[in-house]
C-alpha positions as CSV (number, residue, x, y, z in Angstrom):
1,M,140.2,50.1,111.9
2,R,142.5,47.0,111.4
3,I,141.1,44.0,113.4
4,T,142.5,40.5,113.8
5,F,140.7,37.5,115.3
6,V,142.8,34.5,116.4
7,L,141.1,31.2,116.3
8,P,142.8,28.0,117.7
9,D,142.6,26.0,114.4
10,V,140.7,25.3,111.3
11,T,137.1,24.2,111.6
12,P,135.9,21.9,108.8
13,L,132.5,21.3,110.5
14,P,130.0,23.9,111.8
15,N,130.8,25.4,115.2
16,G,128.8,28.0,117.0
17,G,131.7,29.9,118.4
18,V,133.5,30.1,115.1
19,K,130.3,31.2,113.4
20,I,130.1,34.1,115.8
21,V,133.7,35.1,115.1
22,Y,133.1,35.0,111.3
23,E,129.8,36.9,111.7
24,Y,131.8,39.7,113.4
25,A,134.5,39.5,110.7
26,N,132.0,39.7,107.8
27,R,129.9,42.5,109.3
28,L,132.8,44.6,110.5
29,T,134.3,44.3,107.0
30,A,131.0,45.5,105.6
31,R,131.3,48.5,107.9
32,G,134.6,49.5,106.4
33,H,137.1,47.8,108.7
34,T,140.0,45.7,107.6
35,V,139.6,42.2,109.2
36,A,141.8,39.1,109.3
37,V,140.9,35.8,110.8
38,V,144.0,33.7,111.8
39,H,144.0,29.9,112.1
40,P,147.5,28.8,113.3
41,R,148.5,25.5,111.8
42,N,150.7,24.0,114.6
43,W,148.4,24.8,117.5
44,V,148.4,21.2,119.0
45,Q,151.9,20.3,120.4
46,M,152.6,17.1,118.5
47,R,155.3,14.5,119.3
48,G,157.5,13.1,116.5
49,I,158.3,14.2,113.0
50,V,155.2,12.5,111.4
51,Q,152.8,14.1,113.8
52,F,154.5,17.5,113.4
53,I,154.1,17.3,109.6
54,K,150.5,16.3,110.0
55,A,149.9,19.2,112.3
56,R,151.2,21.6,109.7
57,L,149.8,20.1,106.5
58,W,146.4,18.7,107.5
59,P,144.7,22.1,108.1
60,L,146.4,23.4,104.9
61,S,145.0,20.5,102.9
62,I,141.5,21.2,104.3
63,Y,141.9,24.8,103.3
64,V,142.9,23.9,99.7
65,R,140.3,21.2,99.3
66,Y,137.3,23.2,100.6
67,G,138.3,26.7,99.8
68,G,138.5,28.1,103.3
69,A,139.4,27.4,107.0
70,A,135.7,27.3,107.8
71,P,134.2,26.0,104.5
72,W,130.7,25.8,105.9
73,M,130.6,29.5,106.6
74,R,130.0,32.2,104.0
75,V,133.0,34.6,104.2
76,E,132.9,38.0,102.7
77,R,135.5,38.6,100.0
78,G,137.3,41.3,102.0
79,V,137.9,39.1,105.1
80,K,141.5,37.7,105.1
81,Q,141.8,34.1,106.2
82,L,145.3,33.4,107.3
83,L,146.9,30.0,108.2
84,P,150.4,30.9,109.6
85,P,152.6,28.1,111.0
86,D,152.3,29.6,114.5
87,L,151.5,32.9,116.3
88,R,155.0,34.5,116.1
89,P,154.7,38.2,115.3
90,Q,156.3,37.9,111.9
91,F,153.3,35.7,110.7
92,L,150.6,38.1,111.9
93,P,149.4,41.4,110.3
94,D,149.9,44.7,112.1
95,A,146.5,45.8,113.5
96,D,144.8,48.3,115.8
97,V,143.0,45.5,117.7
98,I,143.6,41.8,118.1
99,F,141.2,39.3,119.7
100,A,142.0,36.0,121.3
101,T,139.0,33.8,121.0
102,F,139.9,30.7,123.0
103,F,141.7,30.4,126.4
104,R,144.8,28.8,124.8
105,T,145.1,31.6,122.3
106,A,145.0,34.3,125.0
107,P,148.7,33.9,126.3
108,P,150.4,34.1,122.9
109,V,148.1,37.0,121.8
110,F,148.9,38.8,125.1
111,E,152.7,38.4,124.4
112,L,152.5,40.0,120.9
113,P,154.1,43.4,120.4
114,I,151.8,46.4,120.4
115,Q,152.1,46.7,116.6
116,K,149.8,43.6,116.3
117,G,147.0,45.5,118.1
118,R,145.6,46.3,121.5
119,K,144.8,43.1,123.2
120,Y,141.2,41.8,123.6
121,F,139.7,38.5,124.6
122,L,136.4,37.4,123.1
123,I,135.1,34.8,125.7
124,Q,132.3,32.6,124.5
125,S,132.5,29.8,127.1
126,Y,134.1,29.0,130.5
127,E,136.4,26.6,128.8
128,T,137.1,24.2,131.7
129,W,135.9,21.4,129.3
130,A,139.2,21.9,127.4
131,G,141.6,22.7,130.3
132,S,142.0,23.0,134.0
133,V,140.2,25.6,136.1
134,D,143.6,27.1,137.0
135,D,144.7,27.3,133.4
136,V,141.4,28.9,132.2
137,D,141.3,31.4,135.1
138,Y,144.9,32.4,134.4
139,T,143.9,33.5,130.9
140,W,140.9,35.4,132.2
141,R,143.2,37.3,134.6
142,L,145.5,38.5,131.8
143,P,145.3,42.3,131.5
144,M,143.3,42.2,128.3
145,Y,139.9,43.8,127.6
146,R,137.4,41.0,127.9
147,V,134.2,40.7,125.9
148,V,131.9,38.0,127.2
149,I,128.8,36.9,125.3
150,S,126.4,36.0,128.1
151,K,125.3,37.1,131.6
152,A,126.6,33.8,133.0
153,L,130.1,34.5,131.8
154,L,129.9,38.0,133.1
155,H,129.0,36.6,136.5
156,I,132.0,34.4,136.5
157,A,134.2,37.3,135.5
158,E,132.8,39.4,138.4
159,S,133.3,36.5,140.9
160,L,137.0,36.3,139.9
161,N,137.6,40.0,140.7
162,L,139.5,40.4,137.5
163,P,141.7,43.4,136.6
164,G,140.8,45.7,133.7
165,K,137.5,45.8,131.9
166,T,134.9,43.3,130.9
167,A,132.0,44.1,128.5
168,H,128.9,42.0,128.1
169,I,127.9,41.8,124.4
170,P,125.5,39.1,123.4
171,P,125.9,38.0,119.8
172,G,123.5,38.9,117.1
173,L,121.2,36.5,115.2
174,D,121.5,36.1,111.5
175,L,117.9,36.5,110.5
176,I,118.3,36.2,106.8
177,G,116.4,33.0,105.9
178,M,115.9,32.2,109.6
179,E,112.3,33.1,110.5
180,A,108.9,31.6,111.3
181,T,107.3,30.5,108.0
182,R,104.7,28.1,109.4
183,N,102.0,28.6,112.0
184,L,102.6,26.9,115.3
185,V,99.2,25.2,115.3
186,D,100.2,23.4,112.1
187,R,103.3,21.8,113.6
188,D,101.6,18.9,115.4
189,H,103.4,17.1,118.2
190,R,107.0,17.5,116.9
191,I,110.1,18.2,118.8
192,A,113.5,19.4,117.4
193,M,116.9,19.0,119.1
194,L,120.6,19.3,118.3
195,Y,122.5,16.0,118.7
196,H,126.1,15.8,119.6
197,S,128.1,12.9,121.1
198,S,129.9,15.2,123.7
199,P,128.4,14.5,127.2
200,L,128.3,18.3,127.8
201,K,125.6,18.6,125.1
202,G,123.3,16.3,127.2
203,S,121.9,14.6,124.1
204,M,121.3,11.3,125.9
205,D,119.3,13.2,128.5
206,G,117.2,14.7,125.7
207,I,116.7,11.3,124.1
208,R,115.5,9.8,127.4
209,A,113.1,12.7,127.8
210,L,111.7,12.2,124.3
211,E,111.3,8.5,124.9
212,A,109.4,9.1,128.1
213,V,107.0,11.6,126.5
214,R,106.3,9.1,123.7
215,Q,105.2,6.5,126.2
216,T,102.2,8.6,127.0
217,M,101.9,10.4,123.6
218,P,102.5,7.7,120.9
219,S,101.8,10.4,118.2
220,L,105.0,12.3,119.3
221,Q,107.4,13.0,116.5
222,A,111.0,14.2,116.9
223,V,113.8,15.4,114.6
224,L,117.4,15.6,115.6
225,F,120.2,17.3,113.6
226,G,124.0,17.6,113.9
227,T,127.4,17.4,112.3
228,E,128.0,13.7,113.0
229,F,126.7,10.6,111.3
230,R,123.5,9.2,112.8
231,A,124.4,7.5,116.1
232,N,123.1,4.0,117.1
233,V,121.8,5.6,120.3
234,I,119.1,7.5,118.4
235,P,115.9,5.5,118.4
236,E,114.5,4.5,115.0
237,W,111.4,6.5,115.4
238,I,113.4,9.8,115.6
239,H,114.3,11.4,112.3
240,Y,117.9,12.6,112.0
241,V,119.4,15.2,109.6
242,Q,123.1,15.4,109.2
243,L,124.7,18.7,108.3
244,P,121.6,20.6,107.2
245,D,122.3,23.7,105.2
246,R,120.7,27.0,106.2
247,I,117.5,26.5,104.2
248,A,117.1,22.9,105.5
249,L,117.7,24.0,109.1
250,C,115.1,26.8,108.9
251,A,112.6,24.2,107.5
252,L,113.5,21.8,110.3
253,Y,112.9,24.5,113.0
254,N,109.6,25.4,111.3
255,S,108.5,21.8,111.4
256,A,108.7,21.6,115.2
257,A,106.4,23.1,117.9
258,I,109.1,22.8,120.6
259,F,112.9,23.0,120.6
260,L,114.6,21.0,123.3
261,Q,118.0,22.2,124.6
262,P,119.4,19.6,127.0
263,S,123.0,20.9,127.3
264,H,124.9,20.8,130.6
265,L,127.0,23.9,129.7
266,E,126.6,26.6,127.1
267,G,128.4,29.8,126.6
268,W,125.3,31.1,124.7
269,G,123.0,28.7,122.9
270,L,122.9,29.7,119.2
271,T,120.5,26.9,118.1
272,S,118.1,27.8,120.8
273,T,117.8,31.4,119.7
274,E,117.5,30.3,116.0
275,A,114.7,28.0,116.9
276,M,113.0,30.7,118.9
277,A,113.2,33.1,116.0
278,C,111.6,30.4,113.9
279,G,108.6,30.2,116.2
280,C,109.5,27.2,118.4
281,A,108.6,27.2,122.1
282,L,111.8,26.5,124.1
283,V,112.4,23.9,126.8
284,T,116.0,24.3,128.0
285,T,118.2,23.3,130.9
286,D,119.7,26.0,133.1
287,N,123.0,25.7,131.3
288,G,124.4,29.2,131.9
289,G,124.3,30.7,128.4
290,S,120.5,30.3,128.2
291,R,119.9,32.8,131.0
292,D,120.1,35.7,128.6
293,F,117.1,34.6,126.7
294,A,115.4,31.8,128.5
295,I,113.2,33.3,131.3
296,H,111.2,30.6,133.0
297,E,107.5,30.8,132.3
298,E,108.0,33.9,130.2
299,T,110.1,33.0,127.2
300,A,110.8,29.3,127.9
301,L,110.4,26.5,130.3
302,V,113.7,26.0,132.2
303,V,114.7,22.8,134.0
304,P,117.7,21.7,136.0
305,V,120.7,20.3,134.1
306,G,120.6,16.6,133.6
307,D,116.9,16.2,134.7
308,D,115.4,14.3,131.8
309,A,112.2,13.7,133.9
310,A,111.7,17.5,134.2
311,M,112.4,17.9,130.4
312,A,109.7,15.3,129.7
313,A,107.3,16.9,132.0
314,S,107.8,20.3,130.4
315,I,107.4,18.9,126.9
316,S,104.2,17.2,127.9
317,R,102.9,20.3,129.6
318,L,103.4,22.4,126.5
319,L,101.8,19.8,124.2
320,Q,98.8,19.6,126.5
321,D,98.4,23.3,127.0
322,S,98.1,25.1,123.6
323,D,97.6,28.5,125.2
324,L,100.9,28.2,127.1
325,L,102.7,26.8,124.0
326,L,101.5,29.8,121.9
327,R,102.3,32.3,124.6
328,L,105.9,31.1,125.2
329,A,106.6,30.7,121.5
330,S,105.4,34.2,120.7
331,A,107.3,35.8,123.6
332,G,110.4,33.8,122.8
333,E,110.3,34.8,119.2
334,R,110.1,38.5,120.1
335,H,112.9,38.1,122.5
336,A,115.2,36.2,120.1
337,L,114.6,38.8,117.4
338,S,115.9,41.5,119.7
339,Y,119.4,40.1,119.4
340,T,120.4,41.9,116.2
341,W,123.9,42.1,114.7
342,E,123.5,45.9,114.4
343,R,123.3,46.1,118.2
344,A,126.2,43.8,118.7
345,L,128.4,45.6,116.1
346,D,127.6,49.0,117.7
347,A,128.6,47.7,121.1
348,I,131.9,46.0,120.0
349,E,132.9,49.1,117.9
350,A,132.4,51.2,121.1
351,V,134.5,48.7,123.1
352,M,137.3,48.7,120.4
353,A,137.3,52.5,120.5
354,D,138.1,52.4,124.3
355,K,141.8,52.7,124.4
356,L,142.1,51.4,128.0
């Protein structure tokens, strides 16, 4: 089958949604499909000739310099990475199936002629953080076959009473080099957390929670990681790792007893499931995407969004109750490992075979 994925732009830094798209591209190629990933170069509507030139040339310069439109991601040789000037039909390959992967890519994909493929929409977030509710809902209502990655997104789709079909296919977890290598009892009082400056990621909530725990547990250690330079808001006692590679990230997860996920909104929660697979007990907000894998008191401790006091209380509870820590970490690891790419690929191949 010939398959095209349309991303909104190039991604020079790691991004969970783009990673999932490229995991599909790599693995579907390995199954014998012909896959192209498209990064249109003039996605943002710029004003003025200088901005227009930058919009077209900047992504291309990134591609040339780093050897790919997502240089941090391993891309199988058979996957075609295309950087057309825009999404007009003449710049796109003919295909059997084409996926929009962001709400702003859905309308131009929907308008393409049938030669470019049957129209699908891979939905990884309710993207009102990037557009208005009306604009996002409009794209969801387009008569395209929707594939949502979490139960929370499926619930939104059902509440909108959408036409056509919607499939719920959680992403797989790349388990190569991402596993528990260190016993939980050897990890001391150490917490890991993703840092991002976007308020939606709730990093300041998480930092406040860590500071509160340290007031009563001076031995507490914490390590944050992210794509950005170390921010001044990160306390000196907290270690920070910028852009860890896969080996370093696995080691980071394995150094921590608990992974804290303070996000206000998640389409899924890739770092949470990676940490769980590496043996961390999870403390997470009820951010939507976490509901697939974070079952309160069974696989994780779940707290309200923005409640740093509840995060601190949950962390303290786990550090003071080793039996609970071990039980949640063990159950969480088993649950995370159930999200295999083989299951996800089987499901999405079945959806693509449905000719509507």
